[in-house]
Each structure stands twice: as C-alpha cells, then as structure tokens.
C-alpha positions in Angstrom: 36.7 -8.8 41.9 35.2 -6.8 39.1 31.5 -8.8 39.7 31.5 -7.5 43.5 32.7 -3.8 42.4 29.8 -4.1 39.8 27.2 -5.2 42.5 28.3 -2.5 44.7 27.9 0.2 42.1 24.3 -1.1 41.5 23.5 -0.8 45.1 25.3 2.8 45.6 23.2 3.9 42.2 20.1 2.8 43.4 20.4 4.3 46.8 21.4 7.6 45.0 18.4 7.6 42.8 15.9 6.9 45.7 17.4 9.6 47.9 17.3 12.0 44.6 13.5 11.0 44.0 14.3 9.6 40.6 12.1 6.2 41.1 11.1 4.1 38.3 7.3 5.3 38.3 8.4 8.5 37.0 9.9 7.2 33.7 7.0 6.9 31.1 6.1 6.0 27.6 8.8 6.2 25.1 11.2 8.1 28.0 13.5 4.6 27.4 12.7 2.8 23.9 14.6 -0.1 22.2 16.6 1.8 19.7 18.6 -1.0 18.1 18.3 -4.5 17.5 20.6 -7.3 16.6 19.0 -10.3 15.8 21.5 -12.1 13.4 24.8 -11.3 14.2 26.6 -13.8 11.5 28.8 -13.3 9.3 30.1 -11.1 11.8 31.0 -7.4 9.9 32.9 -5.7 13.0 31.3 -6.5 16.1 31.5 -9.4 18.4 29.3 -12.4 17.0 26.6 -11.7 19.1 22.7 -10.8 19.6 21.9 -7.7 21.2 19.2 -5.3 22.0 20.1 -1.8 23.0 18.0 0.6 25.2 17.9 4.7 24.7 17.0 7.1 27.4 15.5 10.0 25.5 14.7 12.2 28.6 16.8 15.0 29.6 17.8 13.2 33.1 19.6 10.0 33.9 17.0 7.3 35.0 17.0 3.8 36.6 15.3 0.9 35.3 14.4 -1.5 38.7 12.3 -4.5 37.8 12.0 -4.4 33.9 11.3 -6.9 31.8 11.9 -7.4 28.1 9.8 -9.7 26.0 10.9 -11.3 22.8 7.8 -13.2 21.4 6.5 -15.3 24.1 9.7 -15.4 26.5 9.7 -12.7 29.0 13.3 -11.8 30.3 13.7 -10.3 33.8 16.2 -7.4 33.3 18.9 -6.4 35.8 18.8 -2.9 37.5 19.9 -0.4 34.6 21.1 2.6 35.3 21.2 5.4 31.9 22.5 8.5 31.8 20.5 11.0 29.9 20.6 10.6 26.2 22.6 7.7 26.9 22.4 3.9 26.3 22.2 0.3 27.4 23.0 -2.9 25.8 21.8 -6.2 26.6 23.2 -9.5 25.6 23.9 -12.8 26.7 26.4 -13.3 29.5 29.0 -15.5 27.7 29.3 -12.5 25.5 30.4 -9.9 28.0 34.4 -10.3 27.3 33.7 -10.0 23.5 32.1 -6.6 23.7 34.5 -5.5 26.6 37.4 -6.0 24.0 35.7 -3.7 21.6 34.9 -1.1 24.4 31.2 -1.6 24.7 29.7 -2.0 28.1 26.9 -4.5 28.6 24.6 -5.4 30.9 23.8 -9.5 30.7 21.1 -11.8 30.8 21.5 -15.6 31.2 20.5 -15.9 27.5 19.3 -13.7 24.7 17.5 -15.4 21.8 16.0 -13.3 19.1 14.2 -14.7 15.6 16.1 -13.8 12.9 12.7 -13.5 10.4 11.6 -11.2 13.2 9.8 -10.9 16.3 8.1 -8.7 18.8 9.9 -7.3 21.1 8.0 -5.2 24.4 10.1 -3.4 27.1 7.9 -3.3 30.3 8.7 -1.2 33.6 8.5 -3.1 36.9 4.5 -2.7 36.9 4.0 -4.1 33.6 3.5 -0.3 32.0 4.4 -0.9 28.5 7.3 1.6 27.9 8.0 1.0 24.3 7.4 -2.0 21.6 8.4 -2.9 18.1 7.5 -6.0 15.6 10.4 -6.0 13.3 10.5 -7.9 10.3 13.8 -9.3 8.4 12.9 -7.4 5.5 13.2 -4.2 7.2 16.7 -4.5 5.8 16.5 -3.4 2.2 19.5 -4.5 1.0 19.5 -8.1 0.5 23.1 -8.1 1.5 22.0 -7.2 5.1 19.1 -9.5 4.9 21.7 -12.5 5.6 23.2 -11.3 8.7 26.2 -9.2 10.5 24.1 -6.0 10.5 21.8 -4.5 13.2 18.7 -2.5 12.4 18.4 1.0 14.1 16.0 3.4 15.0 16.4 6.0 12.7 14.8 8.8 14.7 14.5 8.8 18.7 12.3 11.9 18.2 9.6 9.6 16.7 10.1 6.3 18.3 6.4 5.2 17.7 6.9 5.0 13.8 6.7 1.0 12.7 8.9 -0.4 9.6 9.1 3.5 8.0 11.4 4.2 11.5 13.7 1.7 11.2 16.8 0.8 9.1 19.9 -1.3 8.2 23.0 0.3 10.3 25.5 2.2 8.1 28.4 2.1 10.5 31.1 0.2 8.7 31.4 -2.4 11.6 27.7 -3.3 11.4 26.0 -1.7 14.1 26.5 1.1 16.8 25.7 -0.7 20.0 26.0 1.9 23.0 26.2 4.7 21.1 24.2 7.1 18.4 22.8 5.3 16.0 24.1 5.9 12.2 21.2 7.8 10.5 20.3 11.8 11.0 17.0 11.4 11.4 13.4 11.9 9.5 11.4 14.7 8.3 8.4 15.1 11.3 5.3 13.9 11.0 2.7 15.7 10.2 -0.2 13.4 9.2 -3.1 13.3 11.6 -3.8 9.6 12.8 -7.3 8.3 10.9 -9.6 5.5 11.8 -8.7 2.2 10.0 -11.0 -0.5 11.0 -13.0 -2.2 13.8 -13.5 -5.3 15.7 -15.5 -6.5 18.7 -13.4 -8.2 21.5 -16.4 -9.5 23.4 -20.2 -8.5 23.1 -20.0 -5.2 24.6 -16.3 -4.1 23.3 -15.7 -2.4 20.5 -12.0 -1.6 19.2 -11.6 1.4 17.4 -8.0 0.8 14.9 -5.8 3.7 13.5 -3.3 4.1 11.3 -0.5 5.0 13.9 0.0 4.8 17.5 -2.0 7.4 19.5 -0.5 10.1 22.1 0.5 8.7 25.4 -1.3 12.0 27.0 -4.6 11.6 25.5 -7.6 12.4 27.9 -10.0 9.0 27.9 -13.1 10.3 28.8 -16.0 8.1 27.5 -17.3 10.7 26.1 -14.4 10.9 23.3 -16.4 9.0 21.2 -20.1 8.8 20.4 -21.9 5.6 19.4 -25.3 6.6 16.9 -28.0 5.4 17.1 -28.1 6.2 20.8 -25.4 3.6 22.5 -23.7 4.7 25.5 -20.1 4.5 26.1 -19.2 3.6 29.3 -15.1 4.1 29.4 -12.4 3.9 27.2 -9.1 1.8 27.7 -6.0 2.0 25.7 -4.8 -1.6 24.2 -1.0 -2.2 24.5 1.7 -2.8 23.4 1.8 -0.4 20.4 -1.1 1.7 21.3 -2.4 2.0 18.0 -6.4 0.9 18.9 -8.8 2.0 21.7 -11.4 -0.4 23.6 -14.9 1.7 23.5 -16.7 -0.3 26.5 -20.2 0.1 25.9 -23.2 -0.3 28.4 -25.0 -2.6 26.5 -24.5 -5.1 23.4 -25.1 -3.6 20.1 -28.7 -4.9 18.2 -28.3 -7.7 15.9 -28.7 -6.3 12.0 -27.9 -2.6 13.2 -25.5 -0.6 11.5 -24.2 1.9 14.1 -21.6 4.8 13.3 -18.2 5.4 15.9 -18.2 9.3 15.7 -15.1 11.5 17.3 -16.6 13.8 19.8 -13.3 15.2 21.2 -9.2 15.5 21.1 -7.5 12.6 20.0 -3.9 13.1 18.5 -0.7 10.7 17.4 2.6 10.9 19.1 3.5 13.8 16.9 0.4 15.8 18.3 -1.4 16.1 15.0 -5.2 15.8 16.0 -7.8 13.8 14.1 -10.6 16.0 12.4 -13.3 16.1 14.8 -16.4 14.1 13.8 -14.3 11.5 12.0 -16.4 8.4 11.8 -16.4 4.5 10.9 -19.6 2.6 10.5 -19.7 -0.9 12.6 -22.2 -3.5 14.0 -22.2 -6.9 15.1 -20.8 -9.7 13.0 -22.5 -12.7 11.4 -20.7 -15.6 10.9 -19.7 -15.9 7.3 -21.3 -18.8 5.0 -20.7 -20.0 1.2 -20.8 -17.3 -0.9 -21.0 -14.5 1.5 -17.4 -13.5 0.7 -15.7 -13.7 -2.9 -12.5 -13.6 -4.3 -12.6 -10.4 -6.3 -8.8 -9.8 -7.3 -5.6 -11.7 -7.1 -2.0 -10.6 -7.5 0.3 -13.8 -7.6 3.2 -12.7 -10.1 4.0 -9.0 -8.4 6.6 -6.7 -10.1 10.7 -7.4 -10.0 9.6 -10.8 -7.7 8.8 -8.5 -4.3 6.6 -9.4 -1.9 3.4 -7.1 -3.0 1.2 -10.6 -3.5 -2.5 -9.7 -2.4 -5.9 -11.2 -2.3 -8.7 -8.9 -2.6 -11.9 -10.0 -0.6 -15.3 -8.5 -1.4 -18.5 -9.0 1.0 -21.4 -9.3 -1.4 -23.9 -10.3 1.4 -26.3 -8.2 3.4 -24.1 -8.6 6.7 -21.2 -7.6 8.5 -18.2 -10.4 8.7 -15.4 -10.0 10.9 -12.3 -11.3 9.3 -10.8 -12.8 12.2 -13.5 -15.6 11.6 -12.0 -16.2 7.9 -9.1 -18.3 6.6 -7.4 -17.5 3.3 -5.7 -20.4 1.9 -3.7 -21.9 -0.9 -4.3 -25.3 -2.8 -6.3 -28.4 -2.2 -9.6 -29.2 -3.6 -12.4 -29.6 -1.1 -10.1 -28.1 2.0 -7.0 -25.7 1.7 -3.3 -27.3 1.7 -2.5 -24.5 3.8 -4.9 -21.9 5.9 -4.2 -18.9 7.8 -6.7 -16.3 9.2 -7.3 -13.7 7.3 -6.9 -10.9 9.7 -5.9 -12.0 13.3 -6.5 -8.7 14.9 -10.1 -8.3 13.1 -11.8 -6.5 10.9 -15.1 -5.7 10.2 -16.0 -6.0 6.8 -19.1 -4.3 5.9 -21.4 -5.4 3.2 -20.8 -3.9 -0.4 -17.3 -3.3 1.1 -13.4 -4.3 0.1 -10.7 -5.9 2.1 -7.1 -6.7 0.4 -5.1 -9.0 2.6 -1.4 -7.8 1.4 1.6 -9.6 2.5 3.8 -6.5 2.2 1.4 -3.6 2.6 3.8 -1.1 2.0 5.2 -2.6 -1.2 1.7 -3.0 -2.7 0.8 1.0 -1.7 4.2 1.5 -3.4 3.5 -0.1 -6.6 -0.1 0.6 -7.5 -2.6 3.3 -6.9 -4.8 2.9 -4.2 -8.0 5.0 -4.2 -8.5 3.5 -0.6 -5.5 2.5 1.2 -7.4 1.8 4.5 -9.1 -1.1 2.4 -5.5 -2.8 2.7 -4.3 -4.8 5.5 -1.3 -6.5 6.4 -1.2 -10.6 6.5 2.2 -11.6 6.8 1.4 -15.1 6.8 -0.2 -15.2 3.4 0.1 -18.0 1.7 2.8 -18.1 -1.1 0.7 -18.5 -4.4 2.6 -20.1 -7.4 3.1 -17.2 -10.4 1.0 -19.1 -13.2 -1.2 -21.2 -11.6 -2.6 -22.0 -7.8 -5.5 -22.2 -5.6 -6.9 -19.6 -3.6 -9.0 -20.8 -1.0 -11.5 -18.7 1.4 -13.0 -20.8 4.3 -14.5 -20.1 7.9 -12.6 -20.5 10.9 -13.7 -24.2 11.2 -12.5 -24.9 7.3 -15.9 -24.9 5.9 -15.3 -23.4 2.2 -16.7 -20.2 1.5 -15.1 -19.5 -2.0 -12.5 -21.2 -4.2 -10.5 -20.4 -7.4 -8.6 -22.2 -9.4 -6.1 -19.7 -11.6 -4.6 -20.3 -14.6 -2.3 -17.8 -16.3 -4.2 -18.4 -19.6 -7.3 -16.5 -17.5 -5.2 -13.2 -18.3 -5.6 -11.1 -21.4 -4.2 -13.2 -24.2 -2.0 -10.0 -26.0 -0.1 -9.7 -23.0 3.7 -9.6 -23.3 3.9 -10.6 -19.6 1.6 -11.0 -16.8 4.4 -10.2 -14.2 2.9 -7.0 -12.0 -0.7 -7.8 -13.6 -3.7 -8.9 -11.6 -6.3 -10.9 -12.1 -10.0 -9.1 -11.8 -13.2 -10.8 -11.3 -15.6 -9.2 -14.0 -19.0 -10.0 -11.7 -19.2 -10.9 -8.2 -22.4 -12.7 -8.8 -21.3 -14.9 -11.6 -19.6 -18.3 -10.5 -16.1 -18.0 -9.4 -14.7 -21.0 -11.2 -15.7 -19.8 -14.6 -12.4 -18.5 -16.8 -14.8 -15.8 -18.6 -15.6 -14.4 -15.3 -11.8 -13.0 -15.1 -9.6 -10.5 -16.9 -6.5 -9.2 -16.7 -6.7 -5.8 -15.0 -6.5 -2.6 -17.3 -3.4 -1.2 -17.9 -4.7 2.4 -17.5 -5.7 1.1 -14.1 -1.9 0.4 -13.6 -2.5 -3.3 -13.9 -4.0 -3.6 -10.5 -7.3 -2.1 -8.2 -6.3 -3.2 -4.7 -9.2 -2.0 -2.5 -11.7 -0.3 -4.8 -13.7 -1.5 -7.8 -12.3 -3.2 -10.6 -11.0 -1.8 -13.9 -12.7 -4.7 -15.7 -16.4 -5.2 -14.8 -19.0 -6.8 -16.7 -21.5 -4.5 -18.2 -25.3 -5.0 -17.6 -26.8 -7.4 -19.8 -30.0 -8.5 -19.9 -30.2 -12.3 -19.6 -32.0 -12.9 -23.0 -31.8 -16.0 -25.2 -28.7 -14.5 -26.5 -27.0 -11.0 -25.5 -23.4 -9.7 -26.6 -22.0 -6.8 -25.0 -20.8 -4.2 -26.0 -22.2 -4.3 -29.5 -18.6 -3.0 -30.6 -15.5 -3.6 -28.4 -11.6 -2.6 -28.8 -9.3 -5.2 -27.2 -6.5 -3.3 -26.1 -6.9 -3.8 -22.7 -7.3 0.0 -21.8 -10.1 -0.6 -19.3 -12.8 0.1 -21.9 -14.6 -2.0 -23.8 -11.8 -4.4 -23.7 -13.5 -7.6 -24.4 -17.3 -8.9 -25.5 -19.4 -10.6 -22.9 -21.6 -13.2 -24.4 -24.4 -14.2 -22.2 -27.1 -17.2 -23.1 -30.4 -18.2 -21.5 -31.4 -21.7 -22.0 -34.5 -23.2 -22.0 -33.2 -26.0 -19.4 -30.0 -27.2 -17.6 -28.2 -29.7 -18.9 -28.2 -28.7 -22.3 -24.8 -28.9 -24.5 -23.5 -26.0 -26.1 -21.2 -24.5 -28.9 -20.3 -20.9 -29.5 -18.1 -20.1 -32.7 -17.0 -17.1 -34.0 -17.4 -16.3 -37.9 -16.5 -13.2 -39.7 -18.5 -11.3 -42.9 -17.8 -13.9 -45.2 -18.6 -16.8 -43.3 -15.3 -18.1 -42.2 -14.8 -19.6 -39.0 -12.4 -17.7 -37.3 -12.7 -18.9 -33.5 -14.4 -21.8 -31.8 -15.1 -20.7 -28.3 -16.4 -23.6 -27.1 -17.5 -27.0 -28.0 -20.2 -29.3 -26.2 -19.5 -27.6 -23.1 -22.8 -28.7 -20.4 -24.3 -25.8 -19.1 -26.9 -24.8 -16.5 -29.9 -22.5 -17.6 -27.7 -19.6 -18.0 -24.1 -19.3 -19.6 -21.7 -16.8 -20.1 -18.4 -16.3 -22.0 -15.8 -13.5 -22.8 -14.3 -13.2 -25.8 -10.7 -11.0 -26.0 -11.2 -11.0 -29.9 -8.4 -13.6 -30.7 -9.0 -16.3 -33.1 -8.1 -19.9 -32.7 -4.3 -19.3 -33.2 -4.5 -16.6 -30.3 -4.0 -14.1 -32.9 -6.0 -10.9 -33.1 -8.7 -10.5 -35.5 -9.0 -7.4 -38.1 -11.3 -4.9 -37.4 -14.8 -5.7 -38.6 -18.2 -7.2 -38.0 -18.2 -10.7 -36.7 -21.2 -13.2 -36.5 -21.7 -14.9 -33.0 -23.1 -18.6 -33.5 -24.7 -20.1 -30.7 -26.1 -23.7 -30.8 -27.9 -26.0 -27.8 -29.2 -29.4 -27.7 -30.6 -31.5 -24.9 -31.4 -35.2 -25.2 -35.0 -35.4 -26.0 -35.6 -31.7 -26.9 -34.9 -30.2 -30.1 -31.4 -28.2 -30.8 -31.8 -24.5 -30.3 -29.9 -21.5 -32.9 -29.3 -18.5 -32.2 -26.8 -15.6 -33.7 -25.7 -11.8 -33.0 -23.5 -9.5 -34.7 -20.6 -7.9 -32.9 -18.1 -5.4 -34.0 -14.3 -5.4 -33.5 -12.1 -2.2 -33.6 -8.5 -2.8 -33.5 
C-alpha cells in the first residue's frame, strides 16, 4: 500500500509542477548539487551501514528532477523522479536499505543498487538532456583524519555557496552519527573566493582545437563569443565551447591547424570569470604550439622527492624540456623500476599539458601537499598525477618513456647520492646539477639546499653546476664551503681526456701531501669526465678548512699516461 501511495504522490507532483511551469529545463548548473557522499559506511558510527549520495537544492524554489542520471565512474544510474523543496535535500541509496534509513527517520529515493568506490571516483549528476548539473571527483584522502578514512564517515560539501570547489570544498562530517543524510551538513562554510582564475596549461585534443585549462571552474553564465580569445600570430578562432563535467577548461576551435615549429600566444580579449565572479585580468596570455613526439633525451628527470616529510604524499618528479620543440605530456609516461623498460608506467598528464622548451613540469602525487610543504615560485608548473608510481625512499628507478614505452630518460637513484652530512634525507629532494650532463652520473646530483627549503619544484634547482670551461682539468669553484646552504656547496672537477676509454683515477691530498680522499679509482671514461667532491675524506668525515690538491691520472693502452693537478680551497 505504501508503494502505491508513493507512486501516486510522484504522479501528483509531476502534474503539479507541470501546471506551475516548473519544468526540468529551468534547473541549471549548480542549482542542484551533490552535497554529501558516504562511500565507505563500515564500521558504522550511527547511521545504516549503507552507501548513499545526498542531493541538495540550492535555489529558492522547489524543483522536480525528472530523467536525471548519476554517473559513478563508468556506471550510469537512471534516477527516479525526485522532488526537492527549496533549500532541501534528497538521499539516494540502494533499495535494500530503505527500511534501515526509515528506521532512523531518513526518507530516501532508491536505486536498484549503488556502489561507490571506497578510494574515490568521479560522480556526475546530469539532467534529462544530458547537461551536467554538478560533478565531484572525490578521493579517500579528503578525509584528513586517518581514522575517518577507515570508514563510517561521510564527506560533506563545506559551503554550498561555492559548490564548484574541489578538495578544499569538502571535509569529513563532524556529526556524531558519522553523516547528515537528508539535513544540513555539519560544516559552517568557507571564506569567499576572491582570487581570479588563471590560465594553467594547454593541450590539443585534435589538430584544430586548442584546449585552455584554468586553475578553477569558470562561471556558468559566460558569453563564449569567438573573440573572447585572440591567437597570435594571426590564427582565427571560429568558436569556443565549455568542457564538462568540471568546466575548468575551454575549447577554442581554430579555422586552421597551427604551423609546425611556430609558437603562438592565446590572449584573453573579453570578460572571463570564475564561479564566484572574479574576473581574469584582461590580456592574460599563455604560449602554445603544435607538439612534437618526444624522443630520447628531449626530456630529462631534473629533480625527485621520494622520501617526503612525515610519510605524506608530497612525492614528485620534476621534468625539464631541454629540447627546442613543444612536447605534450599526455604522450609521455613516467615509470618506476626496470632496466630497459619500466616495471610500471602511467601517463604523465592524462588530460594533456604542452611543455614549452626550457620549461619545467612537476608531476605530483598530491599537489596540495607539495605546495603546502615547499615554497613554489611557479605553482602552475605543478600538475597532479594521482597514479604517480610509488618510489622507495632510499633507492629505486625513475623512468621516462614515450607512449609506446621507448625510453626518454632513466635515473637509478640511491640515498648515497645525497649530501653526506645530512642528518636525514626525509623531505629533501635530489636535484640535477647540469641538464646536459648524463643523467646516470652520481656527480650530477646533489641534495637540494637548506636555504631553498630542501626542494625547488617547478623552478631552477638550488644546486646547479657552474659554467665550467672544459679544459684538461678544471675545478670550480676555486674555494667552496660544504654546508648545503645552496652557495658553492661542492667542487666540480671536470677533465677533458685525449681519447675515449681512458682509465681515470682522482685523488685529493692535503697541503702536507697526505691522501685524504680517493675519489675514483680506475674508472672507464669517455672524452669528458665530471665528478663532485663534497669536502669529505675517505671516512665520510668533513676535512678541515685549508688548501687541497686535486690529482688526476689517466692512462690508455698503447698511449702515454696523463697527469694533471689543481688546487682547491675548503672553507668549513
């Protein structure tokens, strides 16, 4: 009997709304939003052990949702007709849990089944015409308290006045029952957004479409005239469309394909605002161009953080484009382990990012944590890579390949590559000293300087090789202070050899002629060699301040041995 009454009520509601002119087409983006998600309901705290999704009507009028769908990852669920009062809520759950919710006084709308991935997934609410009303891609880590990640607590939208917010707009419920299905959420709100959107990155979905990505979703009331953006030099825009489901990107449809090798600028010429109404500065621009397939050595691994502070997910891999052409990072994979092929590899930026020559891209496991822990001079260089491989703290392999797994660069890192006097390498990145020198050379890596906060994601490394004239034997700088402050922390010893396959020995003597460090012994070298001395002796203890002699000896079968010396000063 209850079921028949409910159906009659639905029919009556539909007729009433139709008579009043309240049709589905009048409900726009963000009018009805996903406001609460219970993905992992066990162990239950005070609610039924059932997954649910709560919808919230933000408008000042009652609304009727007819023909809507809820997409959970790749699964699409047709929703029943749902009537929501002004400012009201509707709870969706599996039919088998109806009685459990009614027992605690919560009315629900039921689906045949409802399965939400515990670790997180994308949820998209659409109307009967397929238009997106709201979307959220939640992650389990949005529960800041580890105990709440274990289940029994819902994620709630913090401020329904800013429904477009991503992770910063959601938090674990603080209601004693573990959630607030069918009633106001347990959070009070957030400060208003006063920051304008910024142009973040670009990609090309096809040969005549330029996609512009922004730092936040754009207003739903934008006028997307073709002249909103100008392409310089002289490339006509025929139209502009939004990119669902998050509306943080625009597609510029071009009159012709861009020329190969040409760098363009996309320049804002009109009014563009975020959901809060903040306007992007007129004239904002971003460079872009036609991408070139990546080849071996085009991109290099420039900095890595594999042992973040306190076991957080602030790990990152920084890539530097040392080539003279543009590379789209959706055609690049970042991997871990392996010799000729990575054991695991994922697409660097699945949504695409055109990396310009001389630019950096920082692939972050958890972008917000990386930004919070390190001073980033260019936050826009940091891009999320949720599936970034897990790298062991002390040693491992970082791999870059193209989409077909052809190697681009590879680094086998070890804790011994860090500055030897560090009490701990926790939270300290390894920085590349010279982008042109071979990646797999221990002398080409050093711990990031303490003065730079122990990492420099997205900008020039704190430890960089000085310009060294490639003479027979050169030591730069002539005096160094090995204190990891980012200024002359080590000596770079470079040697130009008469032929390849020479054997090389490098030793360091004090002023009295005592051997203090046997830097290398009988190494097989090419025509150039580069080594780093951190001012330690063979016992890994710091040497005293003073003058030291760098002694280089080399030999080759059938040729006379070579011998050169240089003096270097140490200031401790």
